C-alpha positions as CSV (number, residue, x, y, z in Angstrom):
1,X,60.7,69.9,126.3
2,X,63.8,68.3,124.6
3,X,65.9,70.0,121.9
4,X,65.6,70.9,118.4
5,X,66.3,73.4,116.1
6,X,64.1,77.1,116.4
7,X,62.8,75.8,112.7
8,X,61.0,73.4,114.1
9,X,59.7,76.7,116.4
10,X,59.5,79.6,114.0
11,X,59.9,78.2,110.2
12,X,63.1,79.0,108.2
13,X,66.5,77.9,108.0
14,X,67.6,75.4,110.6
15,X,69.9,76.1,112.8
16,X,71.5,74.4,116.6
17,X,69.5,74.7,119.2
18,X,70.6,77.6,121.5
19,X,71.0,78.0,124.8
20,X,70.0,80.3,127.8
21,X,68.6,83.8,126.5
22,X,68.2,83.3,123.3
23,X,66.3,79.4,123.8
24,X,64.1,81.9,126.1
25,X,63.7,84.4,123.6
26,X,62.8,81.7,121.1
27,X,60.1,80.2,123.1
28,X,58.5,83.2,124.1
29,X,58.0,84.2,120.1
30,X,56.8,80.6,119.2
31,X,54.2,81.3,121.7
32,X,53.7,84.9,120.9
33,X,52.8,83.6,116.6
34,X,50.6,81.3,117.9
35,X,48.8,83.8,120.3
36,X,48.4,85.5,116.1
37,X,51.2,87.3,113.8
38,X,50.6,90.4,114.9
39,X,52.1,89.7,118.8
40,X,54.8,88.1,117.0
41,X,58.5,90.0,117.9
42,X,60.2,92.5,114.9
43,X,62.8,90.4,113.2
44,X,65.8,91.7,114.5
45,X,65.1,91.5,118.1
46,X,64.1,87.7,117.2
47,X,67.2,86.7,114.9
48,X,69.8,88.8,117.2
49,X,71.2,86.6,119.5
50,X,69.6,83.4,117.8
51,X,73.7,83.7,116.6
52,X,75.4,79.7,118.3
53,X,77.2,80.5,121.4
54,X,80.5,80.2,122.7
55,X,80.8,77.6,125.8
56,X,81.8,79.8,128.6
57,X,84.9,77.8,128.9
58,X,87.3,75.6,127.0
59,X,89.9,73.4,128.5
60,X,93.3,74.0,127.4
61,X,94.2,72.1,124.3
62,X,97.0,69.8,124.9
63,X,98.7,68.1,122.1
64,X,99.2,64.7,123.9
65,X,101.9,65.0,125.6
66,X,101.8,63.6,129.0
67,X,104.5,66.9,130.1
68,X,101.9,68.9,128.6
69,X,101.8,72.1,130.7
70,X,98.7,74.8,132.3
71,X,99.1,78.2,130.9
72,X,100.1,79.4,134.2
73,X,103.2,77.6,134.5
74,X,106.0,80.0,133.6
75,X,108.4,77.6,131.4
76,X,112.1,79.6,131.1
77,X,113.5,77.6,129.1
78,X,110.8,75.9,127.3
79,X,113.9,74.5,124.7
80,X,114.0,71.9,127.3
81,X,110.7,70.4,127.6
82,X,111.7,68.8,124.2
83,X,113.9,66.7,125.7
84,X,111.7,64.8,128.5
85,X,112.0,61.5,126.9
86,X,116.1,61.6,126.9
87,X,115.7,63.2,130.3
88,X,113.4,59.9,131.6
89,X,115.7,57.9,129.7
90,X,118.5,58.6,131.1
91,X,116.2,58.2,134.5
92,X,116.0,54.8,134.1
93,X,119.9,53.8,132.5
94,X,120.1,55.1,136.8
95,X,118.0,53.0,138.2
96,X,118.8,50.0,136.0
97,X,122.0,50.3,136.8
98,X,121.2,50.6,140.9
99,X,119.2,47.9,141.0
100,X,121.1,45.3,138.6
101,X,123.8,45.7,140.5
102,X,122.9,45.0,143.9
103,X,120.6,42.5,143.0
104,X,123.4,40.1,141.4
105,X,125.3,40.5,145.2
106,X,122.5,39.5,146.3
107,X,122.3,36.8,144.0
108,X,126.0,35.5,144.0
109,X,126.4,36.0,147.7
110,X,123.0,35.6,149.6
111,X,124.3,34.3,153.2
112,X,126.7,37.0,153.4
113,X,124.0,39.4,151.9
114,X,122.2,37.9,154.4
115,X,123.1,38.7,157.2
116,X,124.6,42.2,156.3
117,X,121.2,43.5,156.1
118,X,119.5,40.8,159.1
119,X,117.6,38.2,156.5
120,X,117.6,35.1,155.1
121,X,120.2,34.1,152.6
122,X,116.5,32.3,150.8
123,X,114.7,36.1,151.4
124,X,118.3,38.0,150.6
125,X,118.2,35.8,147.0
126,X,114.3,36.4,146.9
127,X,115.3,40.2,146.6
128,X,118.0,40.1,144.6
129,X,116.4,38.3,142.2
130,X,113.3,40.6,142.4
131,X,115.5,44.0,142.3
132,X,117.7,41.8,138.8
133,X,114.3,41.6,136.8
134,X,112.9,45.7,138.3
135,X,115.9,46.7,136.6
136,X,115.6,45.0,132.6
137,X,112.3,46.1,133.7
138,X,113.1,49.8,134.3
139,X,115.7,49.6,131.4
140,X,114.3,48.2,128.6
141,X,110.5,49.4,129.0
142,X,108.8,46.3,128.9
143,X,106.4,46.6,131.9
144,X,108.2,49.4,133.1
145,X,105.6,50.4,135.2
146,X,105.2,47.2,136.9
147,X,108.2,46.9,137.1
148,X,109.0,50.0,138.8
149,X,106.2,49.4,141.2
150,X,108.0,46.1,142.1
151,X,111.0,48.3,143.0
152,X,109.4,50.4,145.1
153,X,107.7,47.8,147.0
154,X,111.2,46.7,147.4
155,X,112.7,49.9,149.0
156,X,109.1,50.4,151.1
157,X,110.3,47.3,152.8
158,X,114.5,48.6,152.8
159,X,112.5,52.3,154.3
160,X,110.9,49.7,156.8
161,X,113.9,47.8,157.6
162,X,116.0,51.1,158.7
163,X,113.4,52.8,160.7
164,X,111.4,50.4,162.7
165,X,114.0,47.9,163.0
166,X,117.4,49.7,162.9
167,X,116.2,53.0,164.1
168,X,118.2,54.4,161.3
169,X,117.6,58.5,160.5
170,X,116.9,60.6,157.4
171,X,120.4,60.9,157.0
172,X,121.5,58.0,159.3
173,X,125.1,56.9,160.4
174,X,127.3,57.5,157.2
175,X,125.2,58.9,155.2
176,X,123.5,55.3,155.0
177,X,119.3,56.6,155.9
178,X,116.0,55.8,154.4
179,X,117.4,59.1,152.5
180,X,118.7,57.0,149.6
181,X,115.1,54.2,149.8
182,X,113.1,57.2,150.0
183,X,115.4,58.9,146.8
184,X,114.4,56.1,144.4
185,X,111.4,55.9,145.9
186,X,110.2,58.7,144.1
187,X,112.5,57.9,140.9
188,X,110.5,54.7,140.2
189,X,107.3,56.7,140.8
190,X,108.1,59.1,137.8
191,X,109.0,56.2,135.6
192,X,105.1,54.3,136.9
193,X,103.6,57.4,136.1
194,X,104.8,58.1,133.0
195,X,106.0,54.8,131.2
196,X,109.6,55.4,131.1
197,X,109.2,58.0,127.9
198,X,109.1,57.0,124.3
199,X,112.2,55.4,124.6
200,X,111.6,51.8,125.8
201,X,112.2,48.5,123.3
202,X,108.2,48.1,122.7
203,X,108.4,50.7,120.4
204,X,110.4,49.4,118.0
205,X,108.0,46.2,117.3
């Protein structure tokens, strides 16, 4: 049956329809009233559970921040959470500095970089241009998520090159392994999943 106020069942003050045991008791009272007034339940018995019930569980309230943490998480230095946007800004600046300079070196000397990376000059120039655009996007926050995802694809290609073609280990010779590339995959993943934080160029307009 559709849920309605108790007043439609037994009369009196209108209240929100209760759930569970309260609704069962209310329906029982209504049936007894229809059988005869002498069969009705006492008022104190009927009204006691008629109060509006609190939900059994309520999700933790969040302040709208993407870094809202569950109450079970232990925060040793809670004041540091106030600087997460600054930390994201510094992270974006570091990622942008690495990719813009790396991309510029490939665009400036596609032949030499192509030989070094065992790719064609055209592909070297394309990758360099993509790195510059991705770095600028991450730095300014303009399409930061798309830029970060693009840089992740470039780094995954570099990891594949080192593992499959060059058979380089995680650390590699002279620390030239794919640990470096994996680090930038995760750094860009943080940017992609947070949007880069509050301090982005679009927020100024």
